[in-house]
C-alpha positions in Angstrom: 21.2 -28.4 -9.3 18.6 -26.8 -6.7 19.0 -28.3 -4.1 22.6 -27.0 -4.1 21.8 -23.3 -4.7 22.9 -21.0 -1.6 19.5 -20.7 -0.3 18.1 -16.8 1.4 15.4 -16.5 3.9 13.7 -13.6 3.5 11.5 -11.0 6.3 9.7 -8.2 4.4 7.8 -5.6 6.6 6.1 -2.0 6.5 3.7 -0.8 4.0 3.2 -2.3 0.4 5.9 0.1 -1.4 8.4 -2.3 0.5 6.6 -5.6 -0.9 7.5 -4.5 -3.9 11.0 -3.2 -3.1 11.3 -7.3 -1.3 9.9 -8.6 -4.9 12.4 -7.2 -7.2 15.4 -8.1 -4.4 14.0 -11.6 -4.5 13.6 -11.8 -8.3 17.1 -10.9 -8.9 18.3 -13.2 -6.4 16.7 -15.9 -8.0 17.9 -15.3 -11.6 21.2 -15.0 -9.8 21.1 -18.8 -9.2 19.6 -18.3 -5.4 16.7 -20.8 -3.5 14.5 -18.8 -1.3 14.0 -20.7 2.0 10.9 -21.0 3.8 12.2 -20.6 6.8 15.9 -19.9 9.3 17.1 -23.4 9.5 17.7 -24.0 6.3 18.6 -20.1 4.8 22.3 -19.5 4.5 21.9 -15.6 5.0 18.6 -14.1 5.8 17.7 -10.4 4.3 15.4 -8.3 7.0 13.4 -5.6 4.8 12.5 -3.1 7.7 9.9 -0.1 7.9 11.7 2.9 9.7 8.3 5.3 9.7 7.0 5.2 13.3 8.9 4.4 16.2 6.6 1.1 17.0 7.5 0.3 13.0 11.2 0.9 14.5 11.0 -1.5 17.2 9.1 -4.2 15.0 12.0 -3.5 12.8 14.6 -4.2 15.7 12.5 -6.6 16.7 12.6 -9.0 13.5 16.2 -8.6 13.1 16.7 -9.8 16.6 15.2 -12.7 15.9 16.6 -13.4 12.9 20.0 -12.9 14.6 18.4 -15.5 17.3 17.5 -18.1 14.5 19.9 -17.9 12.1 23.3 -15.4 12.7 23.7 -14.0 9.3 21.9 -11.2 8.7 21.5 -8.6 6.0 19.1 -5.5 6.9 17.7 -3.1 4.2 14.6 -0.8 3.6 13.9 2.4 5.3 15.5 1.7 8.9 18.4 0.7 7.1 19.3 4.7 6.4 19.5 4.5 10.3 22.8 2.2 10.1 24.1 3.5 13.6 21.0 3.0 15.3 20.6 -1.1 13.8 24.4 -1.3 14.9 23.7 -0.1 18.3 21.1 -3.3 19.1 22.6 -5.9 17.1 26.3 -4.7 16.3 27.1 -8.4 14.3 25.0 -7.7 11.4 26.8 -8.9 8.1 25.5 -5.4 6.1 23.1 -2.5 6.0 21.6 -0.9 3.1 19.1 2.1 2.9 15.7 1.9 1.0 15.1 0.6 -2.4 19.2 0.4 -2.9 18.3 -3.4 -4.9 21.9 -3.5 -6.0 23.8 -3.2 -2.7 21.9 -5.4 -1.1 22.3 -8.3 -3.9 25.9 -7.5 -3.8 25.9 -8.1 0.4 24.4 -11.5 -0.6 27.3 -12.6 -3.1 29.3 -11.1 -0.9 28.8 -13.0 2.1 27.3 -16.4 0.4 28.5 -16.3 -3.4 26.0 -17.4 -6.5 27.2 -20.8 -7.7 28.0 -21.1 -11.5 24.9 -21.1 -13.8 22.3 -18.9 -12.0 18.5 -20.4 -12.8 17.2 -17.7 -15.6 14.8 -20.3 -16.8 12.9 -20.4 -13.4 12.2 -16.6 -12.8 9.0 -16.0 -15.1 9.0 -12.2 -17.0 6.8 -11.1 -14.1 9.3 -11.4 -11.6 8.7 -13.2 -8.4 5.7 -11.6 -6.0 4.8 -12.1 -2.7 1.5 -11.5 -3.5 -1.2 -14.4 -4.5 -1.3 -15.0 -8.0 -4.4 -12.8 -8.9 -3.3 -9.4 -7.6 -0.5 -7.6 -7.9 1.3 -4.1 -7.0 2.1 -1.7 -9.5 4.8 0.6 -8.3 4.9 3.6 -10.4 7.4 5.9 -8.5 9.9 6.0 -5.7 10.0 9.5 -2.8 8.2 12.2 -2.4 8.0 16.2 -2.4 5.7 16.9 -0.1 7.1 18.1 3.2 4.3 17.3 6.0 5.9 18.0 9.5 4.9 14.5 10.9 6.5 12.4 8.2 10.2 11.6 7.3 9.5 9.7 4.4 10.4 12.3 1.6 14.3 12.0 3.8 13.9 8.3 4.0 13.0 7.3 0.4 14.0 10.9 -1.1 12.4 12.9 -3.7 9.9 11.8 -6.6 10.9 9.6 -8.5 8.5 8.9 -11.7 9.2 5.9 -13.6 8.7 6.1 -17.7 5.5 5.2 -18.3 6.2 3.0 -21.0 7.9 0.7 -18.0 5.2 1.0 -16.1 2.3 0.1 -18.8 4.6 -3.0 -19.9 5.0 -4.2 -16.9 1.0 -4.2 -16.0 0.7 -5.9 -19.3 3.3 -8.3 -18.5 1.0 -9.2 -15.1 -2.3 -8.9 -16.7 -0.7 -11.7 -19.2 0.2 -13.5 -16.6 -3.2 -14.2 -14.9 -3.4 -11.3 -12.6 -6.9 -10.2 -11.8 -6.1 -7.0 -9.9 -3.2 -4.2 -10.0 -3.3 -1.7 -7.1 -1.0 1.2 -8.1 1.0 2.7 -5.7 3.3 5.0 -4.7 4.3 7.6 -2.1 1.9 10.2 -3.6 0.1 8.8 -6.9 -1.7 11.4 -8.1 1.6 13.5 -8.5 2.8 11.2 -10.8 5.0 12.5 -14.1 5.9 15.9 -12.1 9.2 14.9 -11.5 10.1 14.2 -15.6 7.6 16.8 -16.6 5.2 14.5 -17.9 7.6 12.9 -20.4 5.8 10.7 -23.2 6.6 7.2 -23.5 5.9 4.5 -26.4 3.0 2.2 -25.5 0.7 0.1 -28.2 1.9 2.2 -31.3 0.9 5.8 -29.0 2.5 8.1 -27.2 1.4 8.4 -23.1 2.3 11.2 -21.2 3.4 10.4 -17.9 0.6 11.6 -15.9 -2.0 10.5 -13.3 -4.8 10.8 -15.8 -3.5 9.1 -18.9 -2.0 6.3 -16.5 -5.3 5.6 -15.4 -6.5 5.6 -18.6 -4.2 3.0 -20.3 -4.2 0.8 -17.2 -8.5 1.0 -18.2 -7.8 -0.9 -21.1 -6.6 -3.7 -19.8 -9.4 -5.1 -19.0 -8.8 -6.0 -15.5 -9.6 -4.1 -11.7 -7.4 -1.2 -11.4 -7.5 -0.3 -8.0 -5.7 3.6 -7.1 -3.9 4.2 -3.8 -2.0 6.8 -2.1 -3.6 9.9 -4.1 -3.3 13.0 -2.5 -6.9 15.3 -3.1 -5.6 17.9 -6.5 -7.8 19.6 -8.2 -6.2 17.7 -11.5 -7.7 14.0 -9.9 -11.3 15.4 -10.7 -10.6 14.1 -14.2 -10.3 10.2 -13.5 -13.4 10.1 -12.0 -15.5 9.6 -14.7 -13.0 6.7 -15.7 -14.5 5.3 -12.6 -18.0 6.1 -13.8 -17.5 4.2 -17.2 -16.0 1.5 -15.2 -12.5 1.7 -17.3 -10.9 1.7 -13.2 -12.3 0.5 -9.9 -14.6 3.9 -8.8 -11.9 3.1 -5.5 -9.5 5.6 -4.1 -7.4 5.9 -1.3 -6.9 9.0 -0.2 -4.6 9.8 3.0 -6.6 13.0 4.2 -4.8 12.8 7.7 -7.3 15.7 9.2 -10.3 17.6 8.4 -9.6 21.0 10.3 -8.2 23.8 8.3 -6.0 24.6 11.2 -4.4 21.2 12.3 -3.9 20.9 8.3 -2.0 23.8 8.2 0.2 22.4 11.1 0.7 19.0 9.1 1.9 21.6 6.2 0.0 18.5 4.3 -0.2 19.3 0.4 -3.5 21.2 -1.1 -4.7 21.9 2.8 -6.4 24.6 1.5 -8.5 22.8 -0.9 -12.6 21.9 0.2 -12.1 18.9 0.3 -15.4 17.5 1.7 -17.0 20.1 -1.5 -15.0 17.8 -3.8 -15.9 14.5 -2.5 -19.4 15.3 -2.6 -19.0 16.5 -6.3 -16.9 12.9 -7.1 -19.6 11.0 -5.8 -22.2 12.8 -8.2 -20.4 11.5 -10.8 -19.8 8.7 -9.8 -22.2 7.3 -7.1 -20.4 4.1 -6.3 -17.1 5.8 -5.6 -15.5 4.1 -2.6 -13.0 6.0 -0.6 -10.8 4.7 2.4 -8.8 7.2 4.2 -6.1 7.8 7.4 -6.6 9.9 9.8 -4.4 10.8 13.1 -6.3 11.9 16.2 -3.8 14.1 18.8 -1.7 15.6 16.6 0.3 18.7 18.3 -2.3 21.6 19.4 -5.7 19.8 18.2 -8.2 21.4 20.4 -11.6 19.8 21.3 -13.3 21.8 18.4 -10.4 20.8 16.0 -11.4 17.3 16.7 -15.4 18.3 16.5 -14.5 19.5 13.3 -13.4 15.9 12.0 -16.4 14.0 13.2 -18.3 16.6 11.6 -16.4 16.5 8.6 -16.2 12.4 8.6 -20.5 12.2 9.0 -21.0 14.5 6.0 -18.4 12.7 4.0 -19.4 9.4 4.9 -16.0 7.4 3.3 -16.5 3.6 3.1 -12.9 2.6 5.3 -11.5 4.9 7.7 -7.6 4.1 10.1 -6.9 5.9 12.5 -3.6 6.7 14.4 -2.8 8.4 17.7 0.1 11.0 17.1 3.4 9.6 18.4 6.5 11.4 17.4 8.9 10.2 15.5 12.8 10.7 15.1 13.4 13.6 12.6 9.9 15.0 12.5 9.5 18.6 12.2 6.2 18.2 14.3 8.3 17.5 17.6 9.5 20.4 18.2 5.5 21.9 17.9 4.1 23.1 21.2 0.6 22.4 22.3 1.5 18.1 22.2 -1.8 16.1 23.3 -1.6 14.1 26.6 -2.0 10.5 26.1 -5.6 9.9 27.6 -6.7 12.7 25.1 -5.1 11.0 22.3 -7.1 7.4 23.3 -10.4 9.2 24.3 -10.3 11.2 20.9 -9.0 8.0 19.3 -12.1 5.7 20.3 -14.4 8.4 19.6 -13.4 8.8 16.3 -13.4 4.7 15.4 -16.6 4.5 17.1 -18.3 7.5 14.6 -16.6 5.8 11.5 -17.9 2.4 12.6 -21.1 3.2 12.2 -21.1 5.0 9.2 -19.1 1.9 7.1 -22.3 -0.4 8.6 -24.4 2.2 7.1 -23.1 2.0 4.2 -22.2 -1.8 3.9 -26.6 -2.1 4.8 -27.2 0.1 1.6 -25.7 -2.8 -0.4 -27.8 -5.7 0.7 -29.8 -6.5 -1.9 -27.7 -5.6 -4.3 -25.6 -7.9 -6.7 -22.0 -7.1 -7.0 -18.9 -8.5 -8.7 -16.6 -10.2 -6.4 -13.0 -11.2 -6.5 -12.1 -14.6 -4.5 -9.3 -14.2 -2.3 -9.7 -17.8 -0.7 -11.3 -20.8 -0.3 -11.3 -22.1 3.4 -13.3 -25.3 3.1 -16.8 -24.6 2.0 -16.4 -20.9 2.5 -15.3 -18.7 -0.3 -14.2 -14.9 1.0 -13.1 -12.3 -1.6 -13.5 -8.6 -2.3 -16.0 -6.5 -4.5 -15.0 -2.9 -5.4 -15.0 -1.3 -2.8 -12.2 -3.3 -0.7 -8.9 -3.7 -1.4 -7.1 -6.4 0.0 -5.7 -6.6 3.7 -7.1 -3.4 4.4 -10.5 -3.6 4.0 -14.1 -5.6 4.2 -14.7 -8.9 2.7 -17.3 -11.0 1.3 -18.0 -14.2 2.8 -20.2 -17.0 0.9 -20.9 -20.0 3.5 -21.3 -22.3 0.1 -18.1 -21.9 -1.7 -19.3 -24.4 -5.1 -17.4 -24.2 -7.8 -15.2 -20.9 -6.3 -11.2 -20.7 -7.0 -9.2 -18.6 -5.7 -9.1 -15.7 -8.2 -12.4 -16.0 -10.1 -14.9 -13.1 -10.3 -18.6 -13.9 -9.4 -21.4 -12.3 -9.6 -22.5 -12.1 -5.7 -26.3 -11.4 -4.6 -25.7 -9.5 -1.1 -27.4 -11.2 1.1 -26.9 -9.8 5.0 -24.0 -7.0 6.4 -22.3 -6.7 9.8 -19.8 -4.0 10.7 -17.2 -4.5 8.2 -18.0 -7.4 6.0 -20.8 -8.7 3.7 -22.3 -12.3 3.3 -23.3 -13.5 0.3 -24.9 -16.0 -2.3 -23.7 -17.1 -5.5 -25.9 -15.0 -8.1 -28.2 -17.4 -10.1 
């Protein structure tokens, strides 16, 4: 019967939040009796889940739609760029349907319309955890949609709407099912993780016989009961984040925070209209490290924001040297259609943006290398991601998959994907650690 099932090709672009959207759509399609095709040729229709945050991401999405049209010809578009139907149809007028972000039912209905499902859907083939696009040993756990912030460079609230938190009972039961299915690491994601529950007034839900409020701390504490790695992403440095740091010090959740600081100069942060920009973030970071010395922090920064002076940029470099973040990504500012920052004065020339980008990354590379060198000689738990011949590649608590560094074992021994092993760190380079299995 499977060979008779209509097949859907799937292209998923953008951030982990979009990947979770893709997982939800694919799960529903599989339960409706569709197979997922690994290539264009075998697909009866192709769904392209797009990104539309930056112009470069929009260009990549339009290119992916074009490739799917050229290779298959029957294409349904969804995701963030789907909110701009006219822009898509200007370039690709013959796509079958266009839906916006997290409009799961609309995507499925479009597939049903153009490739009707067969009778007797294969519900038994869909696991309780749904279809996931990550390896078996880790999974993304999306706790909310949308965002209430009004950052001047960002159009995410326009694309995905205001904050809409999931009931905490639903989140925890999903996490529990994932852990029972063998997931070793949960990566908690949203647009603003530390604002979780604000829109639903921190409503309580029942879980394991207790009433749990939908608050960032209570979510972290409950997830810490599952006995697996829990990693927090997209956390804004609001004061109540302080309360979660002791959970990290007690190894209830991983001592890791992904915080989009974006800049350190108060003047630039004010122009960016960043939430909590008035908070003394450096003092907060240093205080967190007193409570949890192993705390790893990753962040992203924008250089060349309109009005950024050399003095502002120097403030950022000085802040980085004092904060000593483990992992840093950097973007050169670019205008985004519909963003308020486009109309600000003082746009920075491209050559200066490039020069500042280079200086920031050079500064951070030295900081990251120093932090990694401090781990040489330590024994740390490592989660194994891949085995390539006799080489095993994994991650410590300080490294998120696909974006941070790795731990490399030259002799994999009996290690398997998804194992957690104790590793003796023997060497470090600019981004990765090298290790042997601890005896």
